[in-house]
Structures are given as C-alpha cells and as structure tokens.
N, C-alpha and C positions, 0 to 999 in steps of 0.2 A: 429447626437446628441447621446450622450452617457449617458446611465442611471447608475448612481452609488448609487442608494438609498439603504441603509443598511437595510431597513425593508421590502424589497420584499418578498411576502409570497410565499411558494412552492405551486405548483399545486397539488402536492399530497404528503401525509405522509404515511409511512408504520410503523406499530408496530412490531418489531421482538422479542422483549424481554422487560418485564417490570422491569427488573433489570439491564440489560446492557450486553454489548458485550466485550469479551477478545480481539478478533480479527475478521477481516472480509475482504473479497476480492470479487470484482465484475468481471463478464465476461467482456472482452473488448467491446462486443456489447451492454452491459447494460441490458441484458435480465435475468440473473442470479445472485445470491448472494450465497455465501458460508460463513456461520459465525459460530463462537463459542460463544454462549450465556453463561452468568454467571448462569442462572437457568434452561435452557432447553437443554443443550448440543449443539451439531453440527447439522445444517440444511443446506440443498441445496434447495434454494428457487426460484421459477418462479416469477419474479417481475410483468410481465403483468398480470398474472392470480392471483398473490398475495396468492400464496399457496405453502406449503411445498412439495417438491417431494420426498426427502429422509431424513432420519435422521441417523447419524452415531456416533458410540461409540466404545470404546476400551475395553469394558467389565468391570468387576467389580475389584475393588482394594481389594487385599486380606487383608489388614489391616483394612481399614475402612468399607468394605463390601458395599461401594457405587460405582456408576459408576466413572470411571477415568475422571479427569477434563482435557479436552482438551483446550489448550490455543492458539495454532496457527494453521491457515488453509492457503491453497493455491490452485489455479487452474492452469492447464495447458491449455494455450490459444489456442493451436492448436490441442487438443485432448480432449476427454471426460474423463479427469482423475483429480482427487482430492487427495489432501494430507491433513492429520490431524496429528497433532504432540503434544506430552507432554513430559515432561523430561523422557529420556530413551527410546522412542519409536516413530516410524512414521508409520501411516497406510495410504495404497493406495486404492483408490475406484474407480470403474467403473461407471460413471455418466449416462450411458445408462441403467444400470440395478439396480444400487444402491448397488451392492454387493461388498464385499471386495475382492481386488486382492491379497494383502499380506501385512504382517506386518514386519518391521525390528527393532531390537534392536540397539539403538544408544549409542555411548560412553558417558561419563559424565553423569551417570544415575541420579544424584541428581542436575543437573545444569539446570537452567531455559532456555528455548529456547526463544529468543527474536525476531527472524525473520526467515522467510521461503519463499522461492521462487522455482517455478518449471520451467523447461525448456519447450519450446512450445509443445513439444510431450509428455511430462511427463516421460521421461526417467531419468532425473537427478533432484536432489534436492539440493539447496544451502541452508545451515542451519546456522544461528548465535547464538552464545551461550553468556550467561552473563558472563562466565569464560575466555574471551578475546581469543576466538577461533571461526572459522567457517570451515564448512567441505562441501565438494562436494561429494554427495552420489549417487552411481548407484542404481536406484529403481529397477532395474530388478535383478541384482546380490547381491545386499547389500553391495557391497564393497564400502570403502571409497577412492575415486580417488585422492583427494588432501586435505590437511589440510592448514589452513591459520591462522597464529599466529598474535595477536595484543597485545598491552600493556594495554587494557581496554575492557570492554564488547562490543560486536558487535550488534548494535542496528538496523541495516538495510542491507539487501542482496537482489540483484536482478540479475537474468540472463537475458542477451540480447535476444531480440527476434531473432536474427540470431543464437544464441546458441555459439557464439564465445567468449563472455566476461562474466566475473562474476564481479560484482560491490559490494564492501563491505565497509561499513562505520561503524567507531568505536568511542566510547567514548574517545579515545585517540587522537582525532582531525583529524585523517587520513581517507581519502576517496581513495580506491585503487581499480584500474581497472586491472583485471588479463585476459591475453589472453589465453583461455584454448586450443587452438590449439597448443600452444608452452609451456604452463605451467609457463610463464614468467610474470612479472609485466609489464603492458603496460604504465600505467599513475599512478601518485600519487599526490594527492592534500592535503595539510595540512592547516587546517582551524583555525578560531579563538577559537572555542570550539568544543564540542563533536558533531559528525555527528548524526542527528536524523532521517533523511530519504533521500533516493535518488532514482529517477526513471528514466528509459530510455524513449526516444521518440518512437513512434512506428516504425521509420526506423532506430534506434540506432545512430542518428546523434547528439542528445542533451541528456543532463543529468540535471534533476531539482534536486537540493540538498538543504537540510536545516540543519541547526545547532541549538544547544540549546540556544545559545546567540548571535552569529554572524549573519550577514546578509544571506539571502537566495540567491542563485546564479544559473544561467543557464550556464552550461559548454558545450564546443564542444568536443565531443568524438574523432573525428579525429585529431584535434590539441592539445588537453588539455587546450586551452585558455579559459578564462572567457568571455562569450557571453555578459551577462548582470547581473546586480544587481537588485533585486527586489525592487521597490520603491513605494511611495504612490501616490495619484493622483497629488500631487503638485511637484513630482519628487524628494522628499526627501527620505532618508533612514527611514525605520521603526525604532521605538525604539527597543532596544534590547529585543530579545525573542518574539516580538508581531507579526512576521511574520514567525515564525517557524511552521512546518507543519509536519503531519504524512502520507500524501497521496497527490498524484498529478497525473494529466493526461493531455497529450499534444493533441491537436485537430486542425482542420482546416489547415491540411497540415504543421503542426509545427508553424503556425502563433500565436497561443495562448497556454497558459497552465493555468490549473485551479489547485489550491491548497487549502486543507483544513487547514486553519491557526488558531492559537490560538487567543481568546479563544473559539470562536464559529463562526468564519467566513469561507466562501468560497470566495477566491479572484481569479479573472482571470487577467493575465498579458499579455502583448504582449512579445513574446519571445526575438525579436531583441533588444528591448529597455528596457525590464524589467518593463515598465510603467504599473500601475494599470488601467484596463480597466472597471471592473465591481466587485461589492462586494455584497454578500448576508449575512445577519445576521440570523442565525438559532435561532429564538426565542423559538420555541417549545422544550420542554425537558420532559423527563420522571419524574415521581413523585419523584423517588429515588434520583435524582441528584439535588443538589443545586448549584453546581459550574459548571466551564467549561467543556464541554464534547467534546473531539477531534473528528475531522472528520478522520475516520480510512480508509475509501475506496471511490473512486471516478471513474466514468465512463462516457462516452458520447455515447448514442444510435444514431440508424440510424435517429431519428427525431430530431437530434441537442438539445436533452434534456440532461441535467446534472443530473446525479443520485449520491447521497451521502449517506453514512451510518456513523453514529455517534456512539460513544462509549456508549451513553445512551440508545441504543437499538432501535433508530428510524432510518428511511430511509426518504430521501427527494428528490422530483423531481423538477427541474427547467427548463424552456425553455429558451434557449439562443438566439433564433430568433423568432420573432412573435410580438404579440400585447402586452403582458405583458412587455417583456424585449425587448428594442430596439436593433436593429441589431448591432451586435460589428462592429465598424468602427473606425479606428485611424486617418483617414485623415480629 
C-alpha cells in the first residue's frame, strides 16, 4: 500500500534563517548543509548536531561598507571543499579548518551568477551566468578552461560525478551535455520552454530535468532518449508549470527520484515509469513568506530519510521507510 497523503508532517524542522535563503546545497550523505542566507551570510551547518560549523564571507564592499552579498554556494562531494560566489568573484574554502584557500576574480563583473557546481574533488567549477554564458573554471590555477555560449540566461549547471560531463541548461530551451574529455557536445535536448533545473543520478546514467512550463522528464545519458515523463498518481500529465522543480535526488539504486516541486511539494517518482509514488506538502513556512517557497536542496541520508531545504529558510526531514510513511512499493 502506498501513502500519498499531502499533509504528512516532517519528523524534524530546522530554522536556518528567519528571512530566507538565496541558495543552498546538501552533502550527498545528508549530514551537512552549505547555504547563503539573506540575513546572516553563508554557513556550513552540521544537521545532526543542528549547529553552524563555519561562517564564510568575502569581505566588505568598498561602496556600501557592508559585507558582500553571496548568492551562490556549492560543495565538492568527494573532498572537503566548498565554493561561495557573487558577481565578479568566487571563494574556495577548506571545510576541515573553515579557512579560505583562495579567491578568484571572475569575468562579467556585473553579471548575476545563476548556478554553480563543483567537480567531486573540488578542482573545477562550472558557473552559469544571467548573460547567456557558462564557464568551466580551474579552481587551482584560476584559468578559464572553456566557455559555453547560449542564447539566453543559464539557469542550471552540473558536473557529472565521474567528472567527464558538464550539463548546462538555459532559458533558450536547450539542455546541453558536454564531454569534457574531448571538449565536444555529446548530447543536446531542445525542450518546450526554458530549462529550470537538471541533475545527474549518482552513477551518471540518468538526468532529471525540469522546465519552466513544459513537462519534467527523466533522460538516459548513454542513449539521449527520454526514459519517462513525470505524471500524477492517475498517470496524467501535470498542468503546465505545476511539476517544475529546482532540486532533485535519485535514490534506491535509481529506482526512485525525489523532486522539490512548485509551489510547496516534494514529490517522489518511479524512474522507469515517471509515476508519482509519494507526495509531501510543506505547510510550515517562515513568517516573512506569504507565497510559495521553492525547495532548493534535497538529499537522502543513510537512514533513508529525505532532507529538504526551502528558500523560506527552513529545513525538513521525512522518513521514506518506516511507520509514518509506508514503504515505497510499486508492485
């Protein structure tokens, strides 16, 4: 029996900011969060202890005399490396000590950074800009390895776990997969509307992608074919925009994928069929938010618990297996 009750309450709620988050990322094991808050700057947070380990900043802005506002963050999943970014610069941090490793000046000084991804060992950063461009940056030398041009802003970037591929999605409706070993375009998908988000499965076999108006899809990286279209519990397409998401995570050996969907839902789908398996409605919200608050980060921990962070400044924990949520089962 499958539970699809939209009012299931989280087992735990964290409050990271009373004002909200610009961006956030979770470690793959769900133990840590790195987030850029609107009111308190950037924190590296231990979720199990519910405490901040480090706070990062880029110093004071010469014009405003205030701390510079960091809007994008990223973690290297295979190393204790973090990155923080704002227009014109990126900072690299050692998560074992909390100390700065280096800063690099970026091109397009006045251009907003919309997306940021680190390679597993933290040597490279893929950065997407609002001015229709992305760059691959060597974080050791500071050199730009490759530039990727688009016809509109780049809303999502992701480096594959193997380090071989760069995935770039633009508001120009194109999702492009670059083979970094050859520097050539490996795959390109043209969608119905602008690309909002795209994430790799842990083994780089699948891609979960979302667009602003069209249907969300699961793609096969090796073949380039569409594996499934995400549908509601009756097997029908969601209405336009109702299943767009800003975060996603594959789990259970790629059997399922969780997506943080508009306006305030976490939905779990079967990868092969795209069928909706479970849905959570995040009713709790920060006092400052009156409308929908996107889920901007998701992770699955070793206890099969789903961790989510919302732009409203809150974090949520749900058990996917156990007494509160019936075991996922499509048979």
